[in-house]
C-alpha positions in Angstrom: 109.3 139.0 86.5 111.6 136.6 88.5 115.1 137.7 89.3 117.7 136.1 87.0 120.7 136.9 89.2 122.6 133.7 90.4 124.1 133.7 93.8 127.6 132.7 93.0 129.3 133.5 89.6 133.0 134.1 89.0 133.9 137.3 87.1 137.5 136.7 86.5 140.2 134.2 87.2 143.0 136.7 86.6 145.2 137.4 89.7 145.5 141.0 88.5 141.9 141.9 88.5 138.3 140.9 89.3 137.4 137.5 90.6 134.1 137.5 92.4 130.8 135.8 92.6 127.9 138.0 91.7 125.8 139.5 94.5 123.0 142.1 94.7 123.8 145.5 93.2 122.9 147.4 96.4 125.6 145.4 98.2 128.0 145.9 95.3 127.5 149.7 95.4 128.0 149.7 99.1 131.3 147.9 98.7 132.4 150.2 95.9 131.6 153.3 98.0 133.6 151.9 100.9 136.7 152.0 98.7 136.5 155.8 98.1 139.3 157.9 99.4 137.3 159.4 102.3 135.9 156.1 103.4 139.4 154.4 103.2 140.8 157.2 105.3 138.1 156.8 108.0 138.6 153.0 108.0 142.3 153.4 108.6 141.8 156.0 111.3 139.2 153.8 113.2 141.0 150.5 112.4 137.8 149.3 110.7 138.2 146.6 108.0 136.6 147.3 104.6 133.1 145.9 104.1 134.5 143.4 101.6 138.0 142.2 100.6 139.7 143.4 97.5 139.0 141.2 94.4 141.9 138.8 93.6 142.2 135.2 92.5 142.2 133.9 96.1 138.8 135.6 96.9 136.7 134.0 94.2 134.5 132.1 96.7 133.4 135.3 98.4 132.0 138.7 97.3 134.7 141.4 96.9 135.3 145.0 96.0 136.4 146.3 92.6 140.2 146.8 92.5 141.5 149.9 94.1 141.3 152.9 91.7 138.4 151.4 89.6 134.8 152.2 89.5 131.8 149.9 89.7 128.7 150.4 87.5 125.8 148.2 86.7 122.7 148.4 84.4 119.9 146.0 83.5 118.1 146.2 80.2 114.5 145.0 79.9 112.3 144.2 76.9 109.3 142.2 75.8 109.7 140.5 72.4 106.5 139.7 70.6 107.5 136.1 69.7 107.5 132.7 71.1 110.2 132.0 73.7 111.5 129.1 71.5 112.0 131.4 68.6 113.7 134.1 70.7 116.1 131.4 72.0 116.8 130.3 68.5 118.1 133.8 67.6 119.7 134.8 70.9 120.4 131.7 72.9 123.6 130.3 71.4 126.9 131.4 73.0 128.9 131.0 69.7 126.3 132.6 67.4 126.2 136.3 68.0 125.2 137.5 64.5 122.1 139.1 66.0 124.6 141.5 67.7 126.3 142.3 64.5 129.3 140.2 65.4 130.9 136.8 64.9 133.4 135.3 67.3 137.0 135.4 66.2 137.6 132.1 67.9 135.7 129.6 70.1 136.7 126.8 72.4 134.7 124.0 74.0 131.2 122.8 73.4 128.6 125.5 72.7 126.3 126.6 75.5 128.4 124.8 78.1 129.9 126.1 81.3 133.6 126.8 80.7 133.4 127.3 77.0 134.9 130.6 75.7 134.6 132.9 72.8 136.8 135.8 71.5 134.9 138.8 70.3 135.9 142.1 68.6 133.6 144.4 70.5 132.7 148.0 69.5 132.8 150.5 72.5 132.9 154.2 72.9 136.6 153.8 73.5 137.2 151.9 70.3 137.1 148.2 69.4 138.6 145.7 71.8 139.2 141.9 71.8 137.2 140.4 74.7 137.5 136.8 75.7 134.4 135.7 77.5 133.7 132.5 79.4 130.3 130.9 79.8 129.5 130.4 83.5 125.9 129.1 83.3 123.4 127.9 80.7 120.0 126.7 81.6 117.3 125.9 79.0 113.7 125.6 80.1 111.0 123.4 78.4 108.8 126.4 77.6 111.6 128.1 75.6 113.0 130.4 78.2 116.7 130.3 79.1 119.2 131.7 81.5 122.9 132.3 81.0 125.8 134.2 82.5 129.3 134.9 81.3 132.4 136.8 82.4 135.3 138.7 80.9 138.4 136.5 81.0 141.2 138.7 79.6 141.4 141.2 82.4 142.4 144.0 82.3 141.9 145.5 78.9 143.8 148.8 78.6 142.3 151.5 76.4 144.0 152.4 73.1 146.6 155.2 73.6 144.4 157.7 71.8 141.4 156.8 74.1 143.1 156.5 77.4 144.2 156.6 80.1 141.8 153.9 81.4 141.1 150.2 81.4 138.2 147.7 81.5 138.8 145.8 84.7 136.1 143.1 84.6 132.6 142.2 83.4 129.8 139.9 84.4 126.8 139.6 82.0 123.6 137.9 83.0 120.6 137.1 80.8 117.1 135.6 81.4 114.4 135.2 78.8 111.0 134.1 80.1 107.9 132.7 78.5 105.1 135.1 79.0 102.6 133.8 76.4 102.4 132.1 73.0 103.8 135.2 71.3 105.4 137.1 74.2 108.8 136.7 75.8 110.3 138.9 78.5 114.0 139.5 78.5 116.2 140.8 81.3 119.9 141.5 80.4 122.3 142.7 83.1 125.9 143.9 83.0 128.1 144.5 86.1 131.5 146.0 85.5 134.6 147.5 87.0 136.5 150.1 84.9 138.5 153.3 84.8 138.5 156.2 82.3 134.8 156.3 81.2 132.0 153.9 80.5 131.9 151.8 77.3 128.2 152.0 76.3 126.8 148.7 77.5 123.2 149.8 77.9 123.1 151.2 74.4 124.8 148.1 73.0 122.2 145.8 74.7 119.3 147.8 73.6 120.6 147.7 70.0 121.0 144.0 70.2 117.4 143.4 71.5 116.0 145.7 68.8 117.9 143.8 66.2 116.7 140.4 67.5 113.1 141.7 67.1 113.9 142.8 63.5 115.3 139.3 62.7 112.2 137.6 64.1 110.0 140.0 62.2 111.8 139.1 59.0 111.2 135.4 59.7 107.5 136.0 60.2 107.7 135.1 63.8 107.0 138.4 65.5 103.3 138.0 66.1 102.8 139.6 69.5 103.3 143.0 71.1 106.8 144.3 71.5 107.9 146.5 74.4 111.0 148.4 73.3 114.2 147.9 75.3 114.9 150.2 78.2 117.7 150.3 80.7 118.1 151.3 84.3 121.0 153.6 83.4 122.6 155.2 80.3 126.1 156.5 79.9 125.9 158.0 76.5 124.1 160.9 74.8 121.5 160.3 72.1 124.1 161.2 69.5 126.7 158.8 70.9 124.1 156.0 71.0 123.8 156.1 67.2 127.1 154.2 66.9 125.3 151.1 68.2 122.6 151.2 65.6 122.9 148.4 63.0 
């Protein structure tokens, strides 16, 4: 499967938090580790500059580190949906239509599926429900039904509720690619890259739930005619019991 990851995508325009183009996870992890206390100490002692600058609004044209005191995590969820790519896109490919995720936007702005358009979502997480404002960064539709998109969290940071803290959600980049694999077979790759404090929010589980639900919708429409490969993720943050909260 081809990589969906674009070379330059902004994660946040807020001067208080993340603002960086996406770059490969291995470099991102290297940058994150360079901000640990031991590495920072060594850098100061040896007068060595950090690998990457700290993320802020002025660094949006270059890769950068998570803000000091925050952690970086990433995971990618994969699946094969046994339906035509055009049908998969009809269910999952509209930025303002997220009923397949069990949600509806509270508010939308701009033309649908267009760079710069935004939606406000009330999102369930392991730290409670939060109002996320997300901005579309990329939308590419292919003649065979496949499509690629990416979007970022705009309202940064989100501080956890008092009974769930301390902690905050300091930035999010989400990437998606669905790819035509056959008449009734569509491959999906769904990535999330985040900076946070105070515990993970269950993104792998949420994405797996969404892909399972998309398959159920297509099955109910009589369009699931090929072989499904259940979603799986490169990392999980929750126990099997905790994951049940993401089941529709």
